[in-house]
N, C-alpha and C positions, 0 to 999 in steps of 0.2 A: 296510203303510205305504205302498209304492210306488203300489199301486191306489188307496187312498184319496186320497192327494196329487193325483193326475191327476183323479179324479171332483170333488173340491173344487174344482178349477181350472175343470173343465168348467161345475159348477153356478155358479160365480161368473161366468163369461163369459155363461152363458144368461140369468142374471138381471140382467146389465149393472151388476152392483156394482164401484165403482172397485177397482183393484188395490190391495193394501196395499204398494206400492213406495214407499219415503220419498223424497219430493222435497226437491231442495236449497232452502233459503231464498232463495237468488239466483234461482231459477228459479220460485217460487211465482206461480200466476196467478190468486190470489183476486179481483184486480180486473178480470179480462178479461172484456170484454162482447163476444158475438159475435152476429152475426146468425142467426136460426133456421134460415136456408138454408143455412148452412155447418155441417153437424153433425159433419163428420169432417176432420182435416187430418192427412195421412199416417197413422201408426198410432195418433193420439191421437183419442179420441172425446170430444166435448163433450157432457153431459146436464144438462138442467135439472131441479131437483128436483122431485117430485110436488107437486101443489097449489099451485106458485108461479106468478105471472103470466108474461107474456112478457117481461118486462123483468128476469126474476130473473137472477142470474149463473149462468152455465154452470160445470157442475163438469168438470175434466179427468180423463178416464178412460184410464188405460194399457193399451194392448192389445198383448202381445208377439207378434211375429213369429217364424216358424222361420226360423232360420238355417242356410243349407246350405253346401255348399262346391263348388269348381269344379275339374274335371280338364280335360287337355290337348284331350280329345274334344269338349269344349263351346266351346273358343274357338279350334280350329284349329291348324294349324302355327305355329311361331314364325316371324316375320317381321322383317327388317331395316328401319330406319326409312326407307331409300332405294329399298325394294322398291317396284314398281308395283301398283296396286291392280287387282282383276280387272275393273272398269269400264274398256273400252280408250278409251271416249270420254267420260271424266271431263273436267269444266272444269279450267283452272287453277287450282292452289292446293287441288286434292284429288286429284291424280294419283299420290301415292306414300302408302305406309302411315303414315309420319310426319305428313303433311299431315292425314290422317283421324284420327290419334290426337290431335294437336293441337286439332282441331275438336271431337273428344268431349270433350277435357279442359275445353275453353273452356264448352261447354255444361253439363258436369257442374258446373263451378264456380258456375254462375249459380244452380243449385238448392242449398237448404240440406240439409245432410246430417245428419238427424234419426235416424241408426240408432243401435242400442242400444251397438254397439262405440264410437261417439263421446261416450257419456254417462259423466260420473264423478259419485259419489255425492256428493263435496262441492262441485265446481265446476260442476256439471251439464254442458251440451253445451260441446264444444270451440269452435265457432262461435258467432256471434251469431244469435239466433232471429228478429231485425229486421233482418238484413243486407239483405234484398230491398226494405226499405222505403224510403221517400224520405228524403234526407239534406237537413233543413232547417237554417234560420239557428241556430235555438237549439240544435241538435246540434253545428254547428261551433263556437258559442261554449263548449258544455260541452266538447268535445274540448280547445280551447285551453286552458282551465282545467286541466283535467286534466294536459295536456302540460306547463303552467307549474310545476305542482305536481310533477311527477315530475322536472323539471328542477331545481327547488330541492332537493328531497330528495337527487338525485344529487349536486349541488354540494357539499352538506354531508358526504357522505362520499368526495367525490372524492379528495382529497389521501390519506386513509387507505388508500381502497382501492387507489390507484396503488402508495403505498409498500408495501403487502403484497404486490400483485401483481410489483413489482421485486424484493423480498426473495424471493419463492418462486422466480422466474426465476433469481436469482442462486445460491439453494440448489441448484436443480435443474442448473444448469450446473455447480456445483461437484461434484456427486455424480455426474452423468454428463456430463463434458467432451465436446465433439465429437473427432472423430479428427484434425481439422485443428488442434486446440488442443494435443492430446496430442503431435503431432510437430512443433509451431512452433519448438521449440529446434533439432531435428536440421535441419529445413529451412533456419533460418536458419545453420547451420555449412555448408550445402552452397555458400555463396557463399564459403567458403574453400577449397574442394576445387579443387587446381590440375589442369590438363589430364593430367599424369603420372599423379596419383591416380586419376583419372576412368579413365583407360585401362587402369590395373592392375587395375580391379575383375574378378574372373573372371566368365566367362560362366556363365550357369544350365545345369546339365547336361541333357544329353538323356535324356527320360523313355521313348523308344521301346526297344522290345526288341533284341536283338543283330541278329535277322535284318532289322528295318526299318533299323536303323542301318548294316548292312553289306550291302545288296542285291548279289548277284552279278550283275553285268551281263554280256552277251554279250560275250566278247573277240574282236576281229577283228585279225588281223595282215596288213598289206599285202604282197603277193606281188611280188618285182621284176620287171621286164620281161624280164631274161636268162632267168628260170623259164619265163615262157610261150615265148620264142624257142626255147630249148634243146628244149622238148618238142614243139613244132609243127614243127620242122626235120625230125623223122623221118617225118612224114607218113604213118602207120600207122593203119589204124582197124582195132579189134578188136570183133567183135559177138558174142563169147562171155564168160562170167565164168570167170575162173580159180578152180579149187577153192579155193586158199590165200586166195584174197579172201574166201570164206565162212568158211574156217576161222579166219582171224585178224580177223574182223569187217570186212573189206574195206579194212584200213589198208594193206596191201603190195600192191604192183601188180608183176608179173614184168616188166613193159615199159615203156620209157622214155615212152610214149604214153599213160600211164595217165590222162591228164586227160579224153581222150574218152569220152564214155559210150557203152555197149555198145547204146543204142538208136539206131535211125536218127533222123537230124533233130535231134539234141542239140545240133551244133556250129551257131552262128549264121553263116549264109553272108554273106560279105563281110568278114570280120574279117582274112583272110589274102589277101595280095595276090596276083593270078591269075599263075600261071607259077612263083611262089617260095615258099618255105617261111617268108618272114619276116613278122612280125606289124605290122599298119598300126596305129600307135598314134594317127594323126589320126583315124581313123575310131572309134576308141574314145572319144576325146573327143568327138566329134560325138554318138555314142550317151549319152554322160554328159548333154550338153546337152539332148538329146531326153526324156530321161528326166526331167530337172528341169523342163522345161516341162510336161510332162504332170502332175507333181505340182503345180506352180503352179496349172495350169488347172483340176485337181481341187479345190484350195483356194479359188479365186477364183470358180468357178461355184455359182450357187445351184440349188435344185431346179427352178425353171423354166427354168432354162438361160441367164439373164440374167447377165452378170458383175457382181458386187456388191463386189469387192475388186480395186484396182489394186496388184498385188505392188511396183512400183517407186516410184508416189508415195504409197503409204498412210501411210508415217511423215510425209511432208510433209504432206499433209491433215490428219493428226492435228494436228501443230503447229500448223497454221492454224485448226483449231477450238478451241485452248485460249484461252478468254477472256483478254484481257491487262488487263481493266477490273477493279477491285474492289467494284464496286456491284452492288446488286440490278437484277434484270430489270425489276421494276416500277418502280424508280427510273429507269432509262434511258427507259422508255416515257413517264412523266411529263415528264422532260426533254426529251425529243423532242417532246412535245405542247406544252409550254410556249414552245420555241424556234419551233415552227412557227408558233404563234399571234404571237410578236413579229414574225417574218419578214413575215407576212401583214398585221399592222396597220401596221407601220412597215418597209417594204421597203428603205428608203434607209439604215437603221441598220446601220453595217459591222459592230460588235460581234456583232450577231444571227447574221450569216452565218459569222463566225470562230468563234464558240462552236458553232453547228450541225456545221460541218465538222469540229472537234476532237472532238466527242461520237461523230460516226460513225467517226472514225479511231480513237478508244480502244476502241470497240466491235467494231473488225476490219473495218468496211466502209469501205473506202480508195476504192473507186470512187464510192461514193454521197457520200463526203466531198468528192472532186474535182468531182463534179458540182455539188454544193451551192456550193461556193466559186467555181466558175466562174460560176455563176447570180448569185452575189454581186458579182462583177467587173461583170457586165452593169448590175446595179441600182446598184452604188456605183463608178463608174468612176473617181472623184477621190479614193479612199480609198487611201493608201499601205498601210495594213496589210492591207486585203483582197487586193491584188496580191502582197504580199510571202508571205501565207500561201498563195495559190494557187501561187506559184512554188515554195514548200516542199513542197507536197503532190505536185505534177507530178513525172514522172520527167524524166531529163536534158534530153532535146532538147525534150519539150514545155514545160519550166521556161523554157528559153530562148525558147521563142516567147511564153511568158505574159509574160516580163520585157521583151521587146521591145514587146509591145502596152500594157504599163504604162508604157514610156518614152514612147510617143506620147501617152498621156493624161496624163502627169505628167513633163513634161521637165525639171522642176527639182527632181526628187526625188533627194536623195543617197543615200538608202537603197537605192533601187531599183538605181542605178547600182554601188553596192557589191556588191549580191546578183549583179548581172549579172556583175561581175568574179569574184566568187566561184565562178560555175557554170564559168567557162572554166577549163580544165585546162592550156592552151598560156599561156606567159608572155608570148608575143607578142601573143596574143589578149586577154590581161588588160591589157596595156599600150594596146592599141587601144581596148578599152572605157572606160579611166579617161581617156586624152587626149579621146575623144569627149565623155564625161562633163564633162571641164573646160571644153570650148568651150561647153556649156551653163550649167554652174555653176562659173565662175572664181573666185569668192570662197568655196568651200568648203575649210577647212583640212582636214577628213577626207579628201577626195577627194586634194588634194595631197600629204598625208602617204603615202597608200596608193601613189599614182604614184611617188613619190621612193623608197620602199622596194624597188620592183623595178627601179630603174636602177642602173648602174654609178657609182662616185664621180664621174666627169668629168660624166657626162649628169646625175646628181643635183644637181651644183652648179649647172649651167645652169638646170635646172627649179625649184631652189629661189630662183634669183634672179628667176626669173619670178614665182615663188609669193609672195615678200616684196612685190613690187609689187601682186598683186592681193589679198594678204591683209596689208595691213602692220600689223596690230595682232596678229598672232599670234607670241607670244614664242618658241614651239618653232620655227617656221620661221626666224626670225633666228637663234636659236642653232645649228639644225643648219647653217645656210649658215655661219655663222662657224667651226665646226669643221671643215667642209670647206675652207675658203679658207687662204691662206697667213698669215704673222704680219701684214704689213702690210694686206693686204685685209681680214682678220679685225677689225682695229682700225677699219677704215672701216664694215665692215658693223655692228659694235657701236654706233659713234657714231649711223649712220642709225637703228639700232633705237632708241637712246635718245630721238632726236628725236621718232621716231613713237610710242613707248610710254614717255613720262617716268615712269610711275607703277610700273613693275615692277622690282623688286630683283634678279631673275635676271641681268638683262642687266649689272647692275654687278658682280656676283659674278663671272659669266663674264669680263668684262673683267679683273678683278683675277688671277683664275686664269690667262687668257692671258698676263697681263705675268710672273707667276711662273714659269709654264712655260718661258718665254724669257729667264728669267735677270734681269727687270727688278724685283727684289724691292723696292727703294727705292718704286717707284710703286704697290705695292699698298696700302700704308698710306694713300696720297692718294686712290687710288680709291675705298676703301672710305668715308673721312672725306667726300669729295664725294657719294659715294652717298646717306649720311645726310642731308647738308645739302639735297641736290637733292630727294629724296623727301618731306622736311618741306616745303620751298618748294612742292611740287605738292599738298600737303593729304594725304599719306599717313602714317597713323599707323605709328609704329615698333614693331613687335611683337616683344618681347623674346625670347620663346619660339620664334617662327619663325625669327628670325636666328640664335639657337643651334643649332636644327636644321640649319640651312644650314652652320653652322660645322662641326657634327660630319660632314655629309656630305663638306664639302671635307677634313676629316682623313681620312675614310676613302679618298678619292679620291687622298690624298698631297700635296694643296696647303696645306702646313703654314704658310706665312707668310699666307696668305689666312685661314685659320681663326684664326689667333692676332690678325690685324688684326681680323677681324670680331668676336672677343671682347672685344678692347680697346674697341671702338667702342661695343658694344651692352650692355657688362656692368652699367653703373651706371645705364642708363635705367629710371625708372620704379620705383626703390627708395629707400624713406625711409632717412635717414641712420643711424639706430639699426639699421635691419635688414641694413645692408650685409655686414657680417662673416658673420652666419648665413645669409642667402640664398645668398653667394658660396660657401661651404663646402657647402652642399646642391648646388648648381650643379655643383661639382667632383666631389662624390661621384656624381652622375646621370651625368655625362660618363664617369667611370671605368667605372660600370655598363654604359654603351653603347659600352665599348672606344672611347671616343674620347680617347685620353691625352693628345695634343698640346693639346687644347681644356681639359682639366684643368690642364695645365702652365701654360697662358696665364693661367687664372683665379687660380692661386696665385701667378703672377708679378705680376698686377696687383693682387690683394689685399696682397701684401707690399709693394708700393709706397705703397698707401694707409695700410697698418698695419706700418711697418717695426718698430715696439717691442712687437708682440703676440707673446709667446712660444707661444701655442697655435696661431696661423697657421703659424709657422716649423716647428712640431712636425708639424703635418698635412703640410707641404710636404716635410718630411725623410721622414717614413713613406710619402708618394707616391713619392718618389724611391727609397727603400729597395726597395719592392715592385715598380715598374714602371719604373724608371730605371737608370742604370748606376752603379758607384762612383764614376766621376769627377764625374759630375752632382751625387751626394750629397753628396760632399766639398766640392765648390764651393759648394752651397747651404748647407752647415754653416759654412764660413768666413764667409759674408756673415751667416748667423744669429748666430754669436758676436760679430761685430762689432757688431751691432746689439743684441743680449740678452747682453751678457757675464755678466750674473749667474744665466742659465739654465743650471744646471749640467748637466741633462739633454742639452743641445745640445753642450757640450764633450765629454760621456762619448760621445754617438753619434759623434762625429768621431773620437776616439781609437780606439774600438771598431772604426769602419771601416778605419782605417790598420793596427790590429793584425789584423784578419782577412785583410787583404791582404798580411799579411807584413812590413808596415813597422813594425818595433818602436821604431826610433829616431823616427820621425815621431809615433807614438803618445806616446811620452814627452815630447816637445816640446810636444803639444796639451795634455798634463795639466801641463807647466810653466807654459803660459801660462793655463790654468784656475786653478792655485794663484795666480798673480799677481792674477786677477781675482776669485776666492774664496778668501781665504786662511781656513785652518782650516776647510774645508769637508770635512765627514765622507765624503761620497760620493766626492769627487774622491782623498782619502786612500785609500779603499779600493779605489777604481778603479785607482789606481796599484800598490798592494799586489797585487792581482789579475794586472795586467799582469806584473809582474815574477815572481810565482809561478808563473804559467802558462808562463812562459818559463824556468822552473828558475833564475832569479836569486833563490835563497832568502836569501841574505846581505843583498841589496839589500831585498828585503821585509822582513826582520828590522828592519833600520835605518829603515826608512820607518815600521813600526809603532810602533818605541820612539819615534821622532820625533812620531807622531801622537798617543801616548800622554801625552806631555810637553806638546804644544801644544794638541792638542784631545781631550781624554781624553773618550770616551764608552763606553758600555756595548756598543756594536756593534764598535768599535775594539778593546776588550778581548777580546771574543769571537773577532774574527777573529785575534787574537794567540794566544788559546789554541789555537784550531784549526790554526794553521799550526805550532804547536810539537807538536801532537797527531798530526797526519798525517806530520810528518817524524820522528816516532818519540821526540822528546824528552818522555817521559811526565813526568819529574819537573819540567822548565821548564813545561810545560802545567799541571801540579798548581799550581805554585807562582803562577803568573800568575792561575789561577782563583781562588785564596784572596785574591790581592791586589785582584781584580776585584770580588770578593764583599764585601768591605771596604767599598767605595764604593757598588756597586750591588747590593745584597742583594734588591731587588725585580724583579730582572731574571730571569725564569725560565730562559732559555737557558743562563745559566752553572750553575744548579743542574742542569740536565739533562746538561750536558757533565761536571761533577763525579762525577755519579752513574755516567753511563756509562764514564768512565775508570775508576772504581772496579770496575764490572763487568767491565770488559774485564781488569782484573787478577784477576778472580774473588774479589773481597773483597765478599760479598754484604752484610755488616753495614754496611759503610761505605756502600755504595752505597744501602742501605735507609735509613740515617741521613741521607745528603745528600738524598734524594727527601723524606724527611719534614721536614727543616729547610726545603727550599724550598716545601713545601706550606703551612709555617706562614706564610711570608713572602707566597707566591703562592697563596692557596687557590682562585683562579677559574683557574689554568693547567691546561689540560685535558690537554696532552701529559704534564706531571709525574704527574697521577692515573694515566694510562694506563701510564706505564714503572713505576711502584710496583706497579700490580696484576699487570701481566706479569712482574715480577720475583718476586712472590710465588707466582704460577702456575707459573713456571719451576722453582723450588725445591719445587714440590710442595703448597705452601700455599694450597689451594683455598679454604676457609673463609675465610683471612684475605683472599685476593683479592676474594672476594663481598663482605665486609665493606667493603673500601675502596672498591669500586665503588658500593655503597649511600651511602656516606657523601659520595662525589664527587656524586651525583646528589642528595642533599638540599642541598649546598652549591651546585650549579649545577644548577637545576632546568631541564627541558625542554631539555636538552643532548642531541642525537640521538648524537653520537659516545661519550658515555658509556652510554647505552643500547645502542647497538651492541656495545661492548665486553663488556657483561653478557651480552647474547644469546649472542655467540660464545664466551665463557668457558663457559657451560652446555652448548654445542654440542660443543666440544672436549672437554668431560668426559663426553660421551655421554649427557647428560641432555636429549634432543630435546623432550620435553613440557614441561619447565621453560623450554627456549629459546622454544618457541610462545608458552608464557603470557607471557613476558616481552616477547615482541615485540608481542603484542597490547595489552599496557599501554603500551609505547614508542610505538605508532601512536596510541593514545588522547592521549598527552600530546604528541606531536609529529606531528600528522596531514599536515603539508606537507614531511616530512622525505624527501628524495630517496635518502639512503644507507639509511635504514630501509627504505623501500619496495623498493629493489633487493635488499636482503638477504631480505626478506620473500618476495619472489618465489621465490627458490631454497630457501626453509625449506619450501616446499610440495611435496607429491607432484607427478610430472610432470604427471598429468590436471589439475590444478587451477592449474598455473603461469599457463596463458594466462588464465583468469579473474582472477588476481590481477594480473596485469600490465596488464589492462585498468583494474583499480581504481587501480594506481598511476599510470596516464597520465591518470586523471580527476583524481586529486589534484594530481599534479606533472608538468604537462604538458610544460614546458620544462626539467626538470632533467635535466643530462648523466649523473647515475648512474642515473637510470630509463632514459633512451634506451638507455645501455650495456647494462643489464639485458636489456631488450627485444631488443636486436642479440644478445646472447649466447642468449637464448632461441632466436631464429631459428636461429642457429648449431647448436645442441644438436638442433634438428629437421631439420637439414640443408637448410634453405631458404636457399641460399646467395645469391641476388639479393637477396631480402629483408633478410637479415642485413648485407650489404654497403651497402644503402641506408641503414639505422639507423645503422651505424657513421659513415657520412659525416654524417648529421645530428648525432651526438653531437660529433664533432670542429669541426663548424661552430658550434654553440652555445656550447661552452666548448673552445677550443684550448690551454688552459693545463692541462687534465687529462691527466696524463701517463699513468693507467692507460687511459684510453681509446685513445691512440696504441699502447700496448702490445697491447692486445688486438686491436686493428685490423691491426697489423703481424703478429701471430701468426696471426690469420685468413688474411691474405693468403698467408704463408708455406705454409699448408695447402691453400689452395683458389684462390690467385691465379696471375698469372704474374709473371715477374721484372720487367716493366716497372711492374706495379701494385705490387708490393714496394718497388721504388725509389721510386715516386711517394709512398708513404705515409711512406717514412723521409724523404724530401726535404721534404715539407710538415711533418713533425714537427721536422724541424731548423730550418725557417723560423719555426714557431711558438715553438720554446724553451719546453716546458712546464715549470713548476716545482713543481706539486702532484700530489697524487695518494698513496694510501696504498702502493701496491706500489711506485710511481715513487720516492717519497722513501725507501724501505727501502733501494732500491739506490743512488740518486745521493747520498744522505748518508752512505753507507757510507764508512769512512776508507780502504778500499783502492781506491774508485773517484773518488777526489776529483779526478782530473785527466783523468778521461774526458769525451769529448765526448757531445753529444746523441743521436748516432747510435749510439755504443757503448753508451750507457745504455739506448737503446730495445732493441738485441738483447739485452742482458743480462736486461732486466725480461721480455721476451717469451720467454726461454728458460726463465725461472723459473716461467712459467705453465703451468698444467695444465688440460686440459679436463675437469675434475671436475663441471661444471654439466651 
């Protein structure tokens, strides 16, 4: 079969019969007409059918070729593209193997590849059969039409294709994420790693073996000089070896002169001083230096004998070789070329020379930079900047010469004179330069100021008197002269200054401060008023903010009368009548923030003159005096306040409290008596009087006052205070009796029901307490504390199911109440059902997503690793809630991040100073991690804030046993009850 196929192939080739290879329809050449003179193209032969004319179509006959293979011996050794060719005299562009390959490739690309390997049964040949033909206009039109069709078809599928590609990419990224994405969360957490944590990371272990880790170095022990001297004093030489040396390995020598070798010439001549047995240590040092020089010479000499290393200047040279610029070498070359072009095209352009010099300076070529800038001074002798740059680049003495040359070209340049003075190191030389400069430029304020600064006060005064003549419009020189003159002369100087500069306010303010400093306070007000009038007459606009800033500066300088006079003069300028109160209160707060307390006091005083009957202004002023003033100033202000606002109860109470805190109880009683006259039957004043008496252990007087109040001004609070007074004094029966009487009149007052139930609880009458709470809830179903007390009572007696039911009922009657949800969560947690507690907490956060107390509890319900994430979520929901801030502070405390915890405690008490729990935790934190000063500071701030709220705080402060405790004592008690269970 094999032979038959070969013979059949030969017969077909011999008879020129077309090969039965199937042609692609796209490549069919039925209509191809060829000239009879071109019978063969490549491996295809075109034949005309027998019996047809010369114009008959040709038949394409396929003639297969033998396909061979190539070995290394056929094409020679492998060569790199940059290797030279064999022809040594090849023209440019043909001298490397790469060039030849490019040439051959270009030639090959021109020919059509009609090989069998490039043929496909369906598509035909890969390339175009007619690529070598001319490209005509109709071909261009056809290509444009096909391109438009392709573009249209592509647009139809574009969105779908892009969407599919996008989905495939996303799917691929999800299945095979990058390593960077896998570790992105860990990389983000690296930002929280502190320096101590980073340093505490253990080092990577040493992978070397024991012998490599612990190499045994040669140990050398220095021998003392006395050892040499002792053995050299004997002066004995031995030329034989002792038998014991060979026996013991040479370690023992029988003679003291054992250092001498047994061979002649072993001792170095010259180490011993002639005629003595002493060792010459100086020569040993010289020998050591010689040895070091030999080693350095060996290191520094190259093979050719030329020295290539300078041992002393080597490191210095290395430092000088380090480039100080951060740019690329090519960028520097481009910049250098551009600047050279600028210099040549416009040689009188100073910035070109300065930029060129700085470029060379940055690249480390300082001398080139100096030469360039000196060339620049020749081309631009009138440029101040070029001379200053030249003086900067040159060393000391040369810089002085450059400046001297600059002065000859620019005798009126102030900056050059200042530079010349800076180059001088001696004070006398500086003075000489500046005085010479003032001869040429007498009207320069800068030169006068520089010269005056170098003089003694007396000489400075003389110079300033001359300076104000030369520069009469300089306010600074006039004011400096006035400060150096005596009182009388200073007044004259300031008057002259006002004549020369009638539009500057600082001269007037300085005059006012001068009068105040010399005890002339009555003149201060007149001077400021005249200043406002004069400046307006000269067309100066009175800028209120600028004057207030000047007043604050006067306050900080100690000129109280001047600052108050300025405030009174300008506080009302440019403000609408309806905006006055609001604007003045804001100004006062701003002054307090800038620590200008006298300015704030002046604003309040002026505001109280304009609004004498405004209770809010009096209150703001009173709180200001309470925080920043003295007790006497506060009491004086309050006396004036109650005279203008006798119906303002809070002002009376502040006055009485101030007297009481100062220990003056009779004065406090008299203030309250006056308050009674102004406000008869006022509940607040009645209760304040009762508190004053009870705090001072005057219980009978307190009882009489309460009885009088119940008869003349009966209110629920008066009854409640009456019950509480009897309760804390131990009169339980009287307290219960009063409570029953009060509930007849005020049954919708929940605190009375609470007190009734708590008294029964104290007597351990659970049923009566439960009944009291239940009756109270019927009358006050929206009182949250009543629900909580009833629930805790049931929990206390072991009725968990009933407690649960009570809380569920309370949540139905009071939806979206975070306190009830919190109690439900804690109930389950105390019962040990943590899973149910977490479920309830999730429901609670769904119903109350912005509740700070719930989020703060949720943080510590989580396991430790998840607490930080939960705290971030809490801060997003409740950014400014004190409970959340307190929880974050406790979280940092638990992680022993002391500084951060202290910072967050400060934030918490700043946002809500009334939250007692925050103060208690802060104080406990400082007890463990703070100093005594920090502990006292927290305690003092808490006493000033007087917190009244907080779950833990109220448990202690409302306990009957602690009813007379002060704020500081309650703080200590609450802090002692806290445990670091978080």
